[in-house]
C-alpha positions as CSV (number, residue, x, y, z in Angstrom):
1,M,102.5,-63.6,-2.0
2,V,103.8,-62.6,1.5
3,P,107.5,-61.5,1.6
4,T,109.8,-63.8,3.5
5,I,111.3,-62.6,6.7
6,S,114.9,-61.5,6.4
7,N,117.6,-62.1,8.9
8,Q,116.2,-59.5,11.3
9,F,116.2,-61.9,14.3
10,S,119.5,-60.4,15.3
11,F,118.3,-56.8,14.7
12,P,120.1,-54.6,15.6
13,N,123.5,-56.2,14.8
14,S,126.8,-55.2,16.5
15,V,127.6,-52.4,14.0
16,Q,124.1,-50.9,14.3
17,S,124.2,-51.2,18.1
18,H,127.6,-49.3,18.1
19,A,126.1,-46.6,15.8
20,L,123.1,-46.2,18.2
21,S,125.5,-45.7,21.1
22,V,127.3,-42.9,19.2
23,S,123.9,-41.4,18.3
24,K,122.8,-41.5,21.9
25,F,126.0,-39.7,23.0
26,C,125.4,-37.0,20.4
27,E,121.8,-36.6,21.6
28,E,123.0,-36.2,25.2
29,L,125.6,-33.6,24.1
30,L,122.9,-31.7,22.3
31,E,120.8,-31.6,25.4
32,V,123.7,-29.8,27.1
33,F,123.9,-27.5,24.2
34,D,120.2,-26.7,24.6
35,E,120.5,-26.1,28.3
36,M,123.3,-23.7,27.8
37,A,122.0,-22.2,24.5
38,L,125.1,-23.1,22.7
39,G,125.3,-23.0,18.9
40,C,121.9,-21.4,18.6
41,D,123.0,-17.9,17.6
42,V,121.2,-16.6,20.7
43,Y,122.0,-13.0,21.6
44,N,124.3,-12.9,18.6
45,R,127.0,-14.7,20.5
46,S,129.9,-16.0,18.4
47,E,131.2,-18.9,20.4
48,G,131.8,-20.8,17.2
49,L,129.7,-23.9,18.1
50,R,127.0,-23.7,15.5
51,S,128.9,-25.9,13.1
52,I,129.5,-28.4,16.0
53,R,125.8,-28.4,16.7
54,D,124.8,-29.0,13.1
55,G,127.4,-31.8,12.9
56,L,125.8,-33.6,15.9
57,I,122.3,-33.3,14.4
58,S,123.6,-34.6,11.0
59,L,125.3,-37.6,12.7
60,I,122.1,-38.5,14.6
61,K,120.2,-38.4,11.3
62,R,122.8,-40.5,9.5
63,V,122.4,-43.2,12.1
64,I,118.7,-43.1,12.7
65,N,117.3,-42.6,9.1
66,P,118.9,-45.8,7.6
67,L,117.7,-47.8,10.6
68,I,114.1,-46.6,10.3
69,G,114.4,-47.0,6.5
70,S,115.3,-50.7,6.9
71,I,112.3,-51.2,9.2
72,R,110.0,-49.5,6.7
73,A,111.4,-51.7,3.9
74,E,110.4,-54.8,5.9
75,L,107.0,-53.6,7.2
76,I,105.5,-52.1,4.0
77,P,105.4,-55.3,2.0
78,L,103.9,-57.1,5.0
79,M,101.1,-54.5,5.2
80,E,100.4,-54.7,1.5
81,A,100.3,-58.5,1.6
82,L,97.3,-58.3,4.1
83,E,95.1,-57.7,1.1
84,T,95.8,-61.3,-0.2
85,P,93.7,-64.2,1.2
86,N,95.1,-66.2,4.1
87,T,97.1,-69.1,2.8
88,V,98.5,-70.4,6.2
89,K,97.9,-74.1,6.7
90,A,96.9,-75.6,10.0
91,V,99.8,-77.3,11.7
92,P,98.9,-80.7,13.4
93,G,99.2,-80.4,17.1
94,S,99.0,-76.6,17.2
95,K,97.4,-75.2,20.4
96,S,96.1,-72.1,18.6
97,T,92.5,-72.2,17.5
98,I,92.7,-69.1,15.2
99,I,95.0,-69.1,12.2
100,Y,96.0,-65.5,11.5
101,H,97.2,-64.1,8.2
102,Q,100.8,-64.9,7.4
103,S,101.7,-61.2,7.7
104,I,100.4,-61.2,11.2
105,T,102.4,-64.3,12.2
106,A,105.5,-62.7,10.7
107,L,104.9,-59.4,12.6
108,Q,104.6,-61.3,15.8
109,I,108.2,-62.2,15.4
110,L,109.5,-58.9,14.0
111,M,107.7,-56.3,16.1
112,P,109.5,-56.9,19.5
113,P,113.0,-56.1,18.2
114,Y,111.6,-53.3,16.0
115,A,109.7,-51.7,18.9
116,K,112.9,-51.9,21.0
117,V,115.1,-50.3,18.4
118,L,112.6,-47.5,17.5
119,T,112.2,-46.7,21.2
120,I,116.0,-46.3,21.6
121,C,116.6,-44.3,18.4
122,T,113.6,-41.9,18.6
123,T,114.1,-40.4,22.0
124,S,115.3,-37.1,20.4
125,P,112.8,-34.7,18.8
126,I,115.2,-34.7,15.8
127,S,113.9,-38.2,14.9
128,H,110.2,-37.6,15.3
129,A,109.6,-36.4,11.7
130,V,111.0,-39.6,10.2
131,L,109.2,-41.7,12.9
132,A,105.9,-40.0,12.1
133,S,106.5,-40.7,8.4
134,L,107.2,-44.4,9.1
135,L,104.0,-44.9,11.2
136,I,101.7,-43.0,8.9
137,S,102.9,-44.9,5.8
138,V,102.7,-48.3,7.5
139,L,99.2,-47.5,8.9
140,W,97.9,-46.3,5.6
141,K,99.1,-49.4,3.7
142,A,97.4,-51.6,6.4
143,L,94.1,-49.7,6.2
144,V,94.0,-49.9,2.4
145,A,95.0,-53.6,2.3
146,L,92.5,-54.7,4.9
147,S,89.6,-52.7,3.6
148,H,90.1,-54.1,0.1
149,R,90.7,-57.8,1.1
150,V,88.1,-60.2,-0.3
151,D,87.6,-63.0,2.3
152,L,87.4,-66.2,0.4
153,R,87.5,-68.6,3.3
154,P,84.4,-70.7,4.0
155,P,82.5,-69.8,7.1
156,S,82.5,-73.3,8.5
157,P,85.4,-74.0,10.9
158,L,88.2,-76.5,10.2
159,L,89.0,-79.5,12.3
160,S,92.5,-80.3,13.3
161,E,94.4,-83.1,11.6
162,S,93.9,-85.5,14.5
163,S,90.2,-84.7,14.5
164,L,89.9,-85.3,10.8
165,K,91.5,-88.7,11.2
166,R,88.9,-89.7,13.8
167,V,86.1,-88.4,11.7
168,R,87.2,-90.1,8.5
169,G,88.0,-93.3,10.4
170,S,91.5,-93.6,9.0
171,T,92.2,-96.7,11.1
172,P,90.1,-99.6,9.9
173,A,87.9,-101.3,12.4
174,P,89.0,-104.9,13.2
175,T,86.8,-107.8,12.1
176,P,84.6,-108.9,15.0
177,P,85.4,-112.4,16.3
178,I,82.8,-115.2,15.9
179,T,82.7,-115.9,19.7
180,P,82.0,-112.7,21.7
181,P,84.7,-112.1,24.3
182,P,83.8,-112.4,28.1
183,S,84.2,-108.7,28.4
184,R,81.0,-108.3,26.4
185,F,78.9,-109.6,29.2
186,A,80.7,-107.5,31.9
187,L,79.2,-104.5,33.5
188,K,80.2,-101.4,31.5
189,L,81.1,-98.5,33.7
190,P,81.4,-94.9,32.4
191,P,85.0,-93.8,31.9
192,S,86.7,-91.9,34.6
193,R,87.4,-88.9,32.3
194,P,85.2,-87.7,29.5
195,A,86.7,-87.8,26.0
196,S,88.4,-84.5,24.9
197,P,86.4,-82.6,22.3
198,P,88.1,-82.2,18.9
199,L,90.1,-79.1,18.5
200,V,88.3,-76.7,16.1
201,I,90.6,-74.4,14.1
202,T,89.2,-71.4,12.2
203,Y,90.9,-68.9,9.9
204,A,91.0,-65.3,11.2
205,T,88.6,-62.9,9.5
206,P,89.8,-59.5,8.2
207,A,88.4,-58.0,11.3
208,Q,90.3,-60.4,13.6
209,D,93.5,-59.8,11.6
210,C,93.0,-56.0,11.9
211,R,92.6,-56.2,15.7
212,A,95.7,-58.3,16.0
213,L,97.6,-55.9,13.8
214,Y,96.5,-52.9,15.9
215,D,97.6,-54.7,19.1
216,L,101.1,-55.2,17.5
217,L,101.5,-51.7,16.1
218,V,100.1,-49.8,19.1
219,E,103.3,-50.8,21.1
220,L,105.5,-48.7,18.8
221,P,106.7,-45.3,20.1
222,R,105.0,-42.2,18.8
223,P,106.3,-38.7,18.1
224,I,105.6,-36.0,20.7
225,D,105.6,-33.1,18.3
226,G,102.2,-31.5,18.1
227,Q,101.4,-31.7,14.4
228,A,103.1,-35.1,13.8
229,Q,101.6,-36.5,17.0
230,E,98.1,-35.5,15.8
231,A,98.5,-37.1,12.4
232,V,99.8,-40.3,13.9
233,H,97.0,-40.4,16.4
234,E,94.4,-40.0,13.7
235,A,96.0,-42.8,11.7
236,F,95.9,-45.2,14.7
237,E,92.3,-44.3,15.4
238,G,91.4,-45.3,11.9
239,L,93.0,-48.7,12.4
240,R,91.4,-49.1,15.8
241,A,87.9,-48.4,14.4
242,L,88.3,-50.5,11.2
243,P,87.7,-54.0,12.8
244,D,84.2,-52.9,14.0
245,L,83.3,-51.8,10.5
246,L,84.6,-55.0,8.9
247,A,82.7,-57.1,11.4
248,A,79.4,-55.2,11.1
249,V,79.1,-54.5,7.4
250,K,78.0,-57.7,5.7
251,P,75.4,-58.3,2.9
252,S,73.4,-60.5,5.3
253,L,73.3,-57.8,8.1
254,Q,71.0,-54.9,8.3
255,V,73.0,-51.8,9.2
256,S,71.4,-48.4,9.3
257,S,72.9,-45.2,8.0
258,E,73.3,-44.0,11.6
259,D,75.3,-47.1,12.4
260,L,77.5,-46.5,9.3
261,N,78.1,-42.9,10.3
262,R,79.2,-44.0,13.8
263,L,81.4,-46.9,12.5
264,T,83.2,-44.7,9.9
265,A,83.6,-41.6,12.0
266,D,87.3,-42.1,12.5
267,I,88.1,-43.9,9.2
268,S,89.2,-42.2,6.0
269,F,86.4,-42.1,3.4
270,L,88.2,-44.0,0.7
271,V,89.2,-46.7,3.2
272,A,85.6,-47.1,4.4
273,L,84.1,-46.9,0.9
274,P,84.9,-50.4,-0.4
275,V,83.7,-51.9,2.9
276,V,80.4,-50.1,3.0
277,L,79.8,-50.8,-0.7
278,S,79.9,-54.5,0.0
279,M,76.4,-54.1,1.4
280,S,75.1,-52.7,-1.9
281,G,76.4,-55.4,-4.3
282,V,78.7,-52.8,-6.0
283,G,82.3,-53.6,-5.4
284,A,85.4,-51.5,-5.9
285,P,86.5,-53.0,-9.2
286,S,83.2,-52.2,-11.0
287,L,83.4,-48.7,-9.6
288,I,86.9,-48.2,-10.9
289,T,85.6,-49.3,-14.3
290,L,82.8,-46.8,-14.2
291,L,85.3,-44.1,-13.3
292,G,87.1,-44.8,-16.6
293,I,90.5,-45.6,-15.1
294,S,92.3,-48.8,-14.3
295,E,92.7,-50.2,-10.8
296,A,96.5,-49.4,-10.8
297,E,95.7,-45.7,-11.8
298,Y,93.1,-45.4,-9.1
299,R,95.4,-46.8,-6.4
300,K,98.3,-44.6,-7.5
301,G,96.3,-41.5,-8.0
302,C,93.8,-41.7,-5.1
303,L,95.2,-44.2,-2.6
304,S,98.8,-43.1,-2.3
305,G,98.4,-41.6,1.1
306,F,96.1,-39.9,3.6
307,S,96.4,-36.5,2.0
308,R,95.8,-37.7,-1.5
309,A,92.8,-39.8,-0.4
310,E,91.3,-36.7,1.3
311,E,91.8,-34.6,-1.9
312,C,90.0,-37.3,-4.1
313,A,87.3,-38.2,-1.6
314,E,84.6,-35.8,-2.7
315,M,85.1,-36.4,-6.4
316,I,85.0,-40.2,-6.0
317,G,82.1,-40.0,-3.5
318,R,79.9,-38.0,-5.9
319,R,80.6,-40.4,-8.8
320,V,79.8,-43.4,-6.6
321,L,76.6,-41.8,-5.3
322,E,75.5,-41.2,-8.9
323,V,76.1,-44.8,-9.8
324,I,74.4,-46.2,-6.7
325,K,71.3,-44.1,-7.1
326,S,70.8,-45.4,-10.7
327,N,70.4,-48.9,-9.3
328,P,66.7,-49.5,-8.2
329,A,67.8,-52.2,-5.8
330,A,70.4,-50.1,-4.1
331,N,70.7,-50.2,-0.3
332,Q,69.2,-47.0,1.0
333,A,71.4,-47.0,4.1
334,V,74.5,-46.8,1.8
335,I,72.9,-43.9,-0.2
336,Q,72.2,-42.0,3.0
337,W,75.7,-42.6,4.3
338,L,77.2,-41.3,1.1
339,E,75.0,-38.2,1.1
340,T,75.9,-37.5,4.7
341,E,79.6,-37.9,4.0
342,L,79.4,-35.5,1.0
343,E,77.6,-32.9,3.0
344,E,80.3,-33.0,5.7
345,M,83.0,-32.6,3.0
346,E,81.2,-29.5,1.6
347,E,81.1,-28.0,5.1
348,E,84.8,-28.5,5.5
């Protein structure tokens, strides 16, 4: 079930806007402190401004951290809900031909004010650590959800409500009169305008939802600090690459191990694993059973974040490879991909 949108349409409210103004003033004052090396204990000067400097930093954090925390509290459930099937219903008269997941439609409303607020309150390096934490956690939740979603929608497109009425013939045809009308013998000319084709509506695939999500999240500000910037960049690269993998890896398609290596180069191993295994007929739930743990334990122990997933990757990969190799009908491309991934893990 997708969480409902709270009253964030007025975000930020008047109190939050005032707090942001105070935080911005403190940030500008700190810039002056940095230019004049005040409150930094440089050259052992005792101007007595160190406590003032620490107070300014503390005030900025007390304003920014709760704001970013409230954004995180809204975004994380929406990311997790991306794993559930799309339950949005077609609206008669809608001009959109693709029905995106309900989380995507909610984010289309929420992201503009969130991007604006994050841009305002993260101009200082002081806020970059909490900004990086927000982005990495949101991106990880999205990657896990989209890679584990089971697409239950039928491949055939859906017709709009008006089209369905025309196809079903909801309006009964009138009984023909006994005597044909004079217009029957008149010359029939082609209409001046051709009839409009029926509007075809389709549900977005996981790959389409993933692309739409990337386009929304890529507008958010990013930290400029070296280590945090690199971690956030790698997380975004994983989300950017995932749609191509979701679209390419299907049981009916022939994908070589070289293609799999290229498609998963920027994606975390445990994120790519359930998608690649869909080609072999061995899904994530059966693998979790073979590992001897529950799905909840697997997600909590191995999928809690990027770092934990990297720590568990080799152990899970070896167990999966052992299981796949024992199946005579296993896809050889999947086996070769697993072997290549494990070799790279050993080299690292």
